C-alpha positions in Angstrom: 38.7 188.0 85.2 36.0 185.5 86.0 33.1 186.3 88.6 31.0 183.4 89.7 28.2 183.2 91.9 27.3 180.2 94.0 23.6 180.6 95.3 20.7 178.6 97.1 23.5 177.4 99.7 21.2 175.9 102.2 23.9 175.5 105.0 27.1 177.2 104.7 30.0 176.6 107.3 32.5 179.2 106.4 35.2 178.1 109.0 34.0 180.7 111.6 30.3 181.1 111.1 27.2 178.8 110.2 24.7 180.5 107.7 21.4 179.4 106.3 20.2 180.4 102.7 23.7 181.8 101.8 25.5 182.7 98.7 29.1 183.6 97.5 30.4 185.6 94.9 34.1 184.3 93.7 36.5 186.5 91.8 39.0 184.4 90.0 40.7 182.1 92.8 39.4 184.2 95.7 36.3 184.7 97.6 35.0 188.2 97.0 31.7 188.1 99.1 30.0 185.6 101.4 26.7 186.1 103.4 23.0 185.5 103.4 21.3 185.3 100.0 19.0 188.2 100.9 21.8 190.4 101.3 23.6 189.7 98.1 25.1 193.0 96.8 24.0 194.4 93.4 27.6 195.2 92.8 30.9 194.9 94.2 33.5 197.8 93.6 36.6 196.4 91.8 34.7 193.0 91.1 31.6 193.6 89.3 29.3 196.5 88.5 25.9 194.7 88.1 25.1 191.3 89.7 23.4 190.4 86.4 26.7 190.4 84.5 28.2 187.5 86.5 30.1 185.1 84.3 28.7 181.9 85.9 25.8 181.1 88.4 25.7 177.8 90.1 22.7 177.0 92.0 23.6 174.3 94.7 20.2 173.2 95.6 20.0 174.0 99.1 23.0 171.8 100.1 25.7 171.8 102.4 28.9 173.8 101.8 32.1 174.2 103.7 35.6 175.3 103.1 37.9 172.7 101.5 38.9 170.3 104.2 42.7 170.4 105.2 44.5 167.2 106.3 47.2 168.5 108.6 49.1 165.5 109.0 49.9 162.5 106.5 52.4 160.4 104.8 51.6 159.8 101.3 55.2 159.4 99.6 56.0 155.5 99.7 56.1 152.4 97.9 54.7 149.0 98.6 52.6 147.9 101.5 52.9 146.4 105.0 49.6 144.3 105.0 51.4 141.1 106.3 52.8 143.1 109.3 49.4 144.6 109.9 48.0 141.2 109.9 50.8 140.0 112.5 49.8 143.1 114.6 46.0 142.2 114.7 47.0 138.7 115.7 48.8 140.0 118.7 52.4 140.2 117.4 54.7 142.7 119.4 56.7 145.5 117.7 60.0 143.3 118.4 58.4 140.3 116.6 57.3 142.5 113.6 60.8 144.1 113.4 62.3 140.7 113.6 60.3 139.4 110.7 61.6 142.2 108.5 58.5 144.8 109.2 58.4 148.5 110.6 59.4 151.6 108.9 62.7 150.0 107.7 60.6 147.6 105.5 59.0 150.8 103.7 62.4 152.5 103.3 63.7 149.6 101.7 61.1 149.1 99.1 60.9 152.9 98.7 64.4 153.2 97.8 64.2 150.2 95.4 61.2 152.0 93.4 61.9 153.8 90.3 60.9 157.6 90.5 58.2 157.1 87.8 56.4 154.4 89.4 56.7 156.4 92.9 55.3 159.3 91.4 52.3 157.5 89.7 51.5 156.1 93.0 51.7 159.3 95.0 49.6 161.1 92.3 46.8 158.5 92.5 46.8 158.6 96.5 46.5 162.6 96.3 43.7 162.2 93.8 41.9 160.3 96.5 42.1 163.4 98.9 40.5 165.7 96.3 37.8 163.4 95.8 37.0 163.2 99.4 36.9 167.0 99.9 40.6 167.6 100.9 41.8 170.6 99.0 44.9 170.9 101.2 47.2 168.2 102.3 50.2 168.2 104.5 52.5 165.8 102.7 55.6 164.4 104.5 58.5 163.0 103.1 60.4 160.3 105.3 60.6 156.8 103.5 64.0 157.5 101.8 66.0 158.7 104.7 68.8 159.7 102.4 69.8 163.1 101.4 69.1 162.7 97.7 66.0 160.6 98.1 64.4 163.1 100.7 65.0 166.1 98.6 63.7 164.2 95.3 60.5 163.6 97.2 60.2 167.4 98.0 60.2 168.1 94.3 58.2 165.3 93.4 55.1 166.8 95.6 55.9 170.2 94.4 55.6 169.0 90.8 52.5 167.1 91.5 50.8 170.0 93.0 51.1 171.9 89.9 49.1 169.2 87.9 45.1 169.5 87.3 43.2 167.9 89.8 45.7 167.9 92.6 45.2 169.4 96.0 47.3 172.1 97.4 50.4 170.8 99.4 52.1 171.8 102.5 55.3 170.0 102.0 57.2 168.7 105.2 60.7 167.6 105.1 60.6 164.4 107.5 64.1 163.0 107.0 64.0 162.6 110.9 61.4 159.9 110.6 63.6 157.2 111.8 67.3 156.1 111.9 68.0 154.4 108.7 70.0 151.0 108.7 73.2 152.8 107.5 73.3 154.7 110.6 72.3 152.0 113.0 73.8 152.7 116.6 74.8 156.3 115.4 71.6 158.3 115.9 73.5 161.6 116.7 75.5 161.4 113.5 72.3 161.0 111.5 70.6 164.1 113.3 73.8 166.0 112.3 73.4 164.7 108.8 69.7 165.8 108.6 70.4 169.1 110.0 73.0 169.8 107.0 70.3 169.0 104.6 67.8 171.4 105.8 68.7 174.7 103.7 68.5 172.2 100.6 65.2 171.2 101.6 64.0 174.6 101.9 65.3 175.4 98.4 63.8 172.4 97.0 60.4 173.6 98.1 59.8 172.2 101.6 57.8 174.5 103.8 58.2 172.6 107.0 60.5 170.2 108.9 59.3 167.5 111.3 60.9 165.0 113.7 59.6 161.9 115.4 60.3 162.7 118.8 60.2 159.4 121.0 62.4 157.6 123.4 63.0 154.8 120.7 63.7 157.3 117.8 64.8 161.0 118.7 65.1 162.6 122.0 63.7 166.0 122.7 67.4 167.4 122.7 67.7 166.1 119.0 64.4 167.3 118.3 65.0 170.9 119.8 68.4 171.0 117.8 66.8 170.0 114.3 63.7 172.2 114.7 65.8 175.2 115.7 68.1 174.5 112.6 65.1 174.2 110.4 63.7 177.5 111.5 67.0 179.0 110.8 66.6 177.6 107.2 63.1 179.2 107.0 61.1 176.2 107.7 58.0 176.0 109.8 58.3 173.4 112.6 56.2 170.3 113.3 56.9 167.6 115.8 55.6 164.0 116.2 55.2 164.4 119.8 54.9 160.6 120.8 56.9 160.4 123.9 55.6 160.1 127.4 55.2 163.3 129.6 58.4 162.6 131.5 60.5 163.1 128.5 59.4 166.8 128.1 58.8 166.7 124.4 55.6 168.6 124.2 56.8 171.3 126.7 59.8 171.7 124.8 57.8 172.2 121.5 55.5 174.5 123.3 58.6 176.7 124.5 59.9 176.5 120.8 56.6 177.7 119.7 56.3 175.1 116.9 53.9 175.4 114.0 52.4 172.2 115.3 52.8 169.5 117.8 51.0 166.2 116.7 49.4 163.1 117.9 49.9 163.6 121.8 48.9 160.1 122.8 51.0 160.3 125.9 50.6 163.8 127.7 49.7 165.5 130.8 47.9 168.4 132.4 51.2 170.4 132.5 51.6 169.8 128.7 48.2 171.0 128.0 48.9 174.2 130.0 52.2 174.9 128.3 50.4 174.7 124.9 47.8 176.8 126.1 50.1 179.3 127.2 51.9 179.6 124.2 48.7 179.1 121.7 50.8 176.3 120.2 48.5 174.3 117.6 47.9 170.5 118.0 46.9 168.2 115.3 45.3 164.9 116.3 44.4 162.0 114.3 41.6 159.6 115.1 42.7 156.6 113.2 46.0 156.6 114.7 44.2 156.9 118.1 42.2 153.9 117.3 45.2 152.0 116.3 47.3 153.0 119.5 44.2 152.6 121.6 45.4 155.6 123.4 43.2 158.8 123.1 44.8 162.3 123.3 43.0 164.9 125.7 41.4 166.4 123.2 38.5 167.8 125.1 40.9 169.3 127.7 42.9 170.9 124.9 39.8 172.5 123.4 38.5 173.7 126.7 42.0 175.3 127.5 41.7 177.3 124.2 44.5 175.1 122.4 44.0 175.3 118.6 43.3 171.8 117.3 43.8 170.6 113.8 42.8 167.3 112.2 44.6 164.7 110.0 44.4 161.2 108.6 47.8 160.2 109.4 47.8 158.1 106.2 50.8 155.9 106.1 51.9 152.4 105.0 52.1 150.8 108.5 48.9 151.8 110.3 46.1 153.9 108.3 45.3 153.5 104.8 42.6 156.1 105.0 42.8 159.2 102.9 39.4 160.3 104.0 39.4 163.3 106.2 35.5 163.2 106.5 36.0 159.8 108.1 38.4 161.3 110.5 35.7 163.9 111.3 33.2 161.4 112.1 35.8 159.5 114.3 36.8 162.7 116.0 33.0 163.4 117.0 32.7 159.9 118.4 36.1 159.3 120.0 37.3 162.6 121.1 33.9 164.1 122.5 34.0 166.8 119.8 30.6 168.5 118.6 30.1 168.6 114.8 31.3 171.9 114.5 34.1 171.6 116.5 35.5 168.8 114.4 34.7 170.9 111.4 36.6 173.6 112.8 39.4 171.3 113.4 39.3 170.0 109.7 39.2 173.5 108.3 40.5 176.7 110.1 42.3 174.4 112.7 44.1 172.7 110.1 45.0 175.9 108.3 46.3 177.4 111.5 48.3 174.2 112.3 50.1 174.6 108.8 50.6 178.4 109.0 48.4 178.6 105.7 46.4 181.7 106.6 44.7 181.9 103.2 42.9 178.7 103.5 40.4 177.1 105.8 38.0 180.0 105.9 35.4 181.1 103.3 35.8 185.1 103.4 36.6 187.9 101.2 40.4 187.4 100.0 40.9 183.9 100.8 41.2 181.0 98.7 38.0 179.8 96.9 38.6 176.4 98.0 35.2 175.0 98.4 33.2 171.8 98.9 29.5 170.9 98.5 28.5 167.7 100.3 25.9 165.1 99.8 23.7 166.4 102.6 21.7 169.5 103.8 23.0 169.6 107.3 26.2 169.4 108.9 25.2 166.8 111.3 25.6 164.2 108.5 29.3 164.1 109.3 28.3 162.4 112.5 26.3 160.0 110.8 27.9 159.1 107.4 31.6 157.8 108.4 32.9 159.2 105.4 30.5 161.8 103.9 30.5 161.9 100.2 31.2 165.1 98.2 29.0 166.4 95.3 31.5 169.2 94.0 34.8 170.6 94.9 36.4 173.7 93.9 40.0 174.7 94.2 40.7 178.4 93.6 37.2 178.7 91.9 37.7 176.1 89.4 35.7 172.8 89.7 38.0 169.9 90.0 35.1 167.4 90.8 
């Protein structure tokens, strides 16, 4: 058993409370005690008989400390890039023009399918390391760029294996074969939905924790999404949904009725959607970089005012957002979504944990994981200023990984 004391914490956001002059006791990979330094217990039953006998003491120099951040929406498993497509879009090219030039999701699928597993694994490993270095100790990692049974299941296994390596974040693996209709199923989306449904049990056995579906009038319909998510729940998977359709399609209300684990993006929504989410306490995940790209902002202020739980994501993906920095997303959420600093921090910690059903993370409290970040600042207001606040130290399960 290893007992560590983190002391001289100037500002501590626990995920629920903001403390000054704080301290923490860590017992192996868990938080044993947290509070004001002046109230530090001299002994802790079952942990330590005398505070002088702690194994390690870290003086954090009056710095700012938070729980490890949680990126609740991203797509890190892919090969290649789409820089040319992005340049076309920036010059005003339409989606039809981009697809006609060989761009879009299908282009990433082609490159990813043609990349050997070793090269793909190395690329994903490098990306995940960027999340840790920027303060993310948990990352929701979606598959979705193979769009075949064997490829998608291999992606799940890849992610599970990487999570066990030193210096990696914890992963919430989401099976996202229903990202798009692959070329071989062109004109037969219903057949592909049925195929994906038949893979869900295998995905759970391979280590997936959730299933996602891209619900849009140009991808999968709310009926498709309802069927797949219900099947996923039957296979023991948590349910997530890219809710990109306009309100008249009813996707968000369907997801609320289904009580999905999370409903994400919400660039097209209305008051009825908000009320449905509030009634069922269905969590929402918003991604500022994607909102900036889409030039369409979800009604985050209204969601918060109605008590809807909100998480935060980078939506890292090859076609829109290359960011792996959730601190940047925090800064953008404050400026774009009219969130306070603490509301944005809450979304990036306990909100993300709630949206992933990961109750042992996102809050620094006795019994929770000791996933902790010390920031290069002495006040949480720095998140609104830095646009990508830097980390000084990162702990995963009490062990320093930066």
